[in-house]
N, C-alpha and C positions, 0 to 999 in steps of 0.2 A: 504494500500500500504506500506508494511513493509520495503522494500529495501531502504537502504540509501547508497549513494556513496559520497566519499570525493571529494573535489574540483579538486584534481589532476586527479582522475579517470574520472570526468565529462569532463575536458578539453581534456584528452586523447581521449575520445570517440568522442567529437566534432571535434578534429583535424583529426582523422581517417576518419570520415564521409566527412569532407570538402575535404580531400585529395584523397579519393578513390571512393566515391559513386556518381553516376549520377542520380539525382532525376527526378521524373516524372513531367511533366508540369511546369518546373522551369527554370527561367533565372538565371544561377549560378553567374552572376556578382553581384547579390544581396548579396552574401556571402562574398564579399570583405570587407564589413564593418559591417556585422551582422552574427550571428550564424544561421545555419540551424535548423529547428524544428526537434528535435529528441525525440520520445516518448519512454520512457523506461519501463513504467508500465501502467496498466489500470484496472479499476474495475467498474462494473455497467455502468455508463455513464461518469465516470471521467478518465481523462488522467493525467499522470505525465510526464513532459518533463525532459531533461537532467539537467536542472537547478533546478529541484525540484518544479517547478510551477504546480499547480493543475488547470486543464482546463476542463470545462464542454463541452462535445462533442455533438454539435447539427448537426453533419454530418454523424453519424454512421460509423466512421473510415475514414472520408475524402471523401469517394466515396460510400455513401448510402449502406453500406454492413453489419455492425455488428448489425443486427436487434434485437438479443436477449441480447445484451449488453456484456460487457467484464467480464472475470473472471469466466466463467462457467466451474467449475471443472468436472461436469458430462460429458461434451463433451470431454474435454482433456483426462479424464480417459478412456472413450470408445475408443477414437482414439488410445491411447497407447496400450490397450488390443488387438485391432484389428491388429495393425501394428506388434505386437509381434507374433500374430498368423499367419497372411498372409498379407503383405503390398501391393502386386501388382500382377495382372496378366492381360495380354493384353486383350483388349475388344472383341477379337474374341472368348473368353471364358467368363464365368460368374463368379461372386463372391457372397458370401452370403449377404453382405451388399448391393450390387448392386441390387440384386433381391428383397430384402426386401424393399429397399427404392423405387424402381420403383412401386411396388404394393401399398405402402402407399401413394405415390404421386398421382397416378392415381385415387385413391379413392376420392381425393379432386379435381379432374378435370373431371367431368362427360362429356362423349363424346370423350375423348381422349383415345388412345389405347397403345402407345409404347413410351419408354424413351430411348434416345440415349445419352450416357454420354461423356462429354469432360471436359475441364478444365477452360474455360473462357467464358464470354459473347460474345466476338468477335468470338470465335470458334463456339459457339452454333449457332450464326447467319450464319456463313460460311456454316455450315452443312445444314441449311435450304435452303440457296442459291444453294448448290450443289444438293439437292433433286429436286428443281425446274428445274435446268438445265438438270439433268439426265432424268427427266420426259419429258422434251422437246424433247430429242432424242428418248426416248422409245416410246412415244405416238403420237408425233406431228411432226415427221420428221424434228426436229430442230427448229420448230416454238414454240410459247408460251414460249420463253426464257427470255423475258424482265421482269424486276422486278421494280415496282414503289415504291418509298419511299416518305416521306413527309418532306417538308421544316421545319427546326428547330428540327427534330428528330435526335437522335444519335444511331448508331448501332454497333460501334466498331472501333478498332484502326488498323486493318489490311487493306491492300489496297482495298480488295473487300468490307469490311464493311464500310470503308470510302467512297467508291463509292456510298454507299447507305445512306450516312449521309447528312442531310440537314443543315449543319453548315459550312459556307464558310471558316472561319479562322481555323477550325479544319482540313480542307482538304487542305488549301492553301500550296503550295510548295511540295505536296506529289504526284501530278499527274505525268504522265498520269494515268487515272483511268480505271478500268475494264469497258468495253463497255456494253451497253444495261441495264443500270440503269437509270430510268427516274424520275424526281422530280415532285411532285404535291404540290400545295400551302398548307400553314399551316392552322390551325383552331383556332387561337387565337382571340377570339371575341374582346378583348381589342384593338387588332390591325386589326380590320375588313378591308378587302380588297375592300368592295363594298360600293358604295355611298348609296345604298338603299337595305336593306335586311330585310324581314319580318320574315325569319326563317334561321338564320345564320348557325345553325347546318346542315340543309339539303343542303343549298347553298354551304357550304364549302365541304361537302361530295360529292356533285355532280361534284366537280373538278376531282375526280377520274374517273367518267364516261367520262368527256371531254378528259382526257389523254388517256383512253382506245380507244376511237373513233379516236383520232388523230393518235395514234401509230398503230392502227389496232387491233381489239379484237383477231385476230388470232396470234398476237405476244406477248400478255401480259399473263405471266404465274402466277404472284403473286404480291401482295402488302404487304409491311411490315410497321407496325405502332406500336408506343408505345401507350399503353392505356391512359397514361398521359405523355405528353412530359416532360422529366425530365431536363436534362442538357441544353435543349434549352429554358428554362424559366418557368418551372412548369406550363404546359398548359393542364388543363382538357378539354376534348371535350365538345362542347356545346350540349344542348338537341337535340335529333333527329339524331345526327351525326352517331353514331355507327350502328343504325338500317338501315340507308341509305347505309352506307358502306357495310354492310352485304348483302343487297339486290342487290347492284351493282355487288359484287363479284359473287353471285350466277347467276345473269343474264348473265354474260359474262364468266363464268367458269374460274374465277381467284381465286387462292388460297389466303387465308387470313392468314398472318403470324403476330402473336402478340409478340412483344418483351417485355417480362416481367422482363428483367434483373434488373431494378430498382424497379418496382412496385410489383413484385411477392413475395409470401410468407409473406403476411400480412401487407405490408407497407400502403396500402390504406384502411385497415379495413376488407377486404375479402382476401381469399387465393390468388387470382389474380385480378389484376385491371380490366381485361375484364369481370369478373363475376359481376360487377356492371351494365353491359349494356345488359345482356340477348342476347349475341351473341355466335356463335359457330365457333371458329377458326379452321383452318386446321392444323396449326403448332403453337406451343408456345415455345418460348425460354426463358431461365432463367439462372441466375448465382448468383451473389452477396449474396442475403439473403438466398440462398439455404442452405448453411452451415454457414452463418453469419461470414464469414472470418476465421473460425477455420480450414478450409482446402479448397483446390482449387477444385471446381466442377462446372460444368454447365450441363444443360440438354436441348436437343432439343426433344420436345414431339410432336408426330404426332397422327392423327386419325388412327384407324386400317385400314381404307380404303387406306390411303397413304402407310402404311406398306405393304399391300397386293400387291400394284403395283410392289414391288421389290421382291416378292416371286414367282418366275416364274419356279423354277425347274432347274435342271442342263442342260437342252437342250439349254438354252439361257445363255451362259457362262458370258456375260458382263452385264446382266440386274440386278444383285443384287447391293446393295449400297456399292460400292467399296471405302469406306472411312475408315480412321483409326485416332484415337486420342490416342497418347501414354499415356498421363496422365489421359485419361478417364478410364484407368484400375487401378488407385490408389484406394485402399479401404478406405483411410482416409476420402475422400469426402462424399460418401454415408453414412458412419458411423456417421460423424458429422451431416449430413443432417437429419438422423433419429432422433438424439437427439434434433435437433432444432425443428422438428415437434412436438415432445413430449412436449418441453418447451412451444411452442406457444399454444398448446392445454391446458396443465395443468395449465398454468398461465393466460389463457384467454387473450393472447396478441393481438389477432385480435380485440376483443372487446375493449381492452384498446386503440388500435390505433384509433379506431372509436371515442370513448368517449373523449380521450385526444386530438385527432385531432380536434374535434369540439371546445374544449376549446382553442386550439391553434389558430384556425381561429377567434374565438371571440376576443381574445387578439390582434391579428394582425389587425382586423377591428378597434378596439379601437385605435391602434397605428396610423392607417391611418387617423382617425379623428383628430389626434393631429398634424400630420406632412404633410404639403402640398406636400412634395417631394415624398411621397408614392402615386403613381398613381393607382395601382391595387394590390389587394390581392387575391390570388387564390390557389387552391390545393384540396386535398382529403386525409383524414386520416392524418398520420404523414409525409406528403409530402406537403410542402407549400412554396409559393414564394411571394416576395414583389417586384414589379417593380417600380423602382425609376425614376422620370421624372423631367425635369426642371420646368415645370408647367403643371397643369392638363388639361388645355384647349387645348394646342398644343400637349400634350403627347410627347414632345421632350425628348428622353431618356437622362439621365445624362451620362457624359463621364465615361468610364470604371474606370478611376482613382478614381472617387467618391466611387464606390463600393469597390475598393481595400482599400481605407482609412477606410470605415466603418468596413470591415472585420478585418483590422489590429487593429483598436480601440477595437473591441470586444475581439480579442485574447489577447491584452494587459491587458484587464480586466477580463480574465479568461473564455471566452466563444468562442468556435470555431464554426463559421458559414460557409456556403458555398455560392458560387456565380457563375453566368455564367462567364466562364473563357476563354477569348481569343477564342470565338466561332463565333462571328459575326463581321461585319464591324461597326455596331452601336448599337446593342441590347445586349451588355454585361452589362446590367443594372438591373439584377434581383438577389436579395438575395434569396438563396435556403436553406431551413431548412428540415432536415430529421433525427430527433433524433431517438434513438433506441425505439423499441416498448414497452420498459419498462418505458418510460418517465412518470413522474408525473406532477400534476399541479404546484408543486413547481419548477420543472425543467423548465417548460414552462415559469413561471414567471421570472426566472433568465435570460433565453434566451431573452425574450421580453424586459426586463429591460436593458440588455446590448445593444440591438439595439436602443432602445429609447435614451439612454445616448449617444451613438455614433453619431446618427443623430443630436441630440440637440447640442452637443459640436462641431461637424464638420460643 
């Protein structure tokens, strides 16, 4: 990180940020007595802030995005070359990187057939919802329009995707919401809803069937689920869950939408999280890791069968997918995404996510044995969570302020970790870790040591 700035330049930057920038997910009164976090450089997994502090990033850019790490010149150079040649054309036409990336992506998604480009995870999920709603009118006379989502899952920041988000505090104060989104219970075995369950995976999946029967199978068009709940507490599905979900969807002719915005492109040790579970989704959405934050891009991927539903010929003038995404026509996104695919394969980063992910879980389990405040450790690949509790017997969650203090202590000591952030009334108590897929055992040791020290001292 060669760039050096003098103190006057640093203070000028901080002053401009404080005066003019509205930060995401931030209560700005905090900056009355402290400086905002401003990142000026990054390389590998290391960040440098405006004060010159070096920080190990265990969050992949703060929002589980920079999967291949910072400072990838080959991505930047490919983008620059493409933008000089042709930066943009609206999505009703095609581009060279768009066609090449769609082909490359689908080779890694057996059973899927078409890629629809847009620019954010929220937008990718909106497209999926619009597909379901349009099919409702095209095929079912306006029925099968309802979409089921799961408690604790997150699907985006727009009003429609918030309508499908199972996190109370994320949604609070933003209603009224879009009608005909229906919530089903979570599948967090640590927070089991049943007094007696011999097969929690199947029992929690059967909640989907209960909702379908309650709402009427003629009214349910789709269910949207994260393969592993991410921002809602890092919750992998229990054994048997996904197979039962798949069978229920097929029994009641319900489309299965998998939101891979966080889990996709290697985070869990496979190309996509759903590929761990031998299921066949109808629609898969993705964003973040697609281009690792080097450019804005998201994809809504469908089966060929769904695509064919919208290919009716000119005699039915309203039956094609009448949607548009302006920045889905940017060529930087698929250009960067192609380079990310190459890096993931050439450097065997999926394998690294699996191997180093196992090491991370081993170290976190060791940490749990040391600290009674850690009630549960869970995750898959380089996506891991530690749920903090007042005591293990009652499982009473610690107050959100405890998690905030742990994260602040880690940052002060040079490690940036994530946490459930103003999502629930009481379950904002999970530390979230998602380091880049280039992470080493040394990186993991530093991250775990920072958490260990923070818990010990606090």
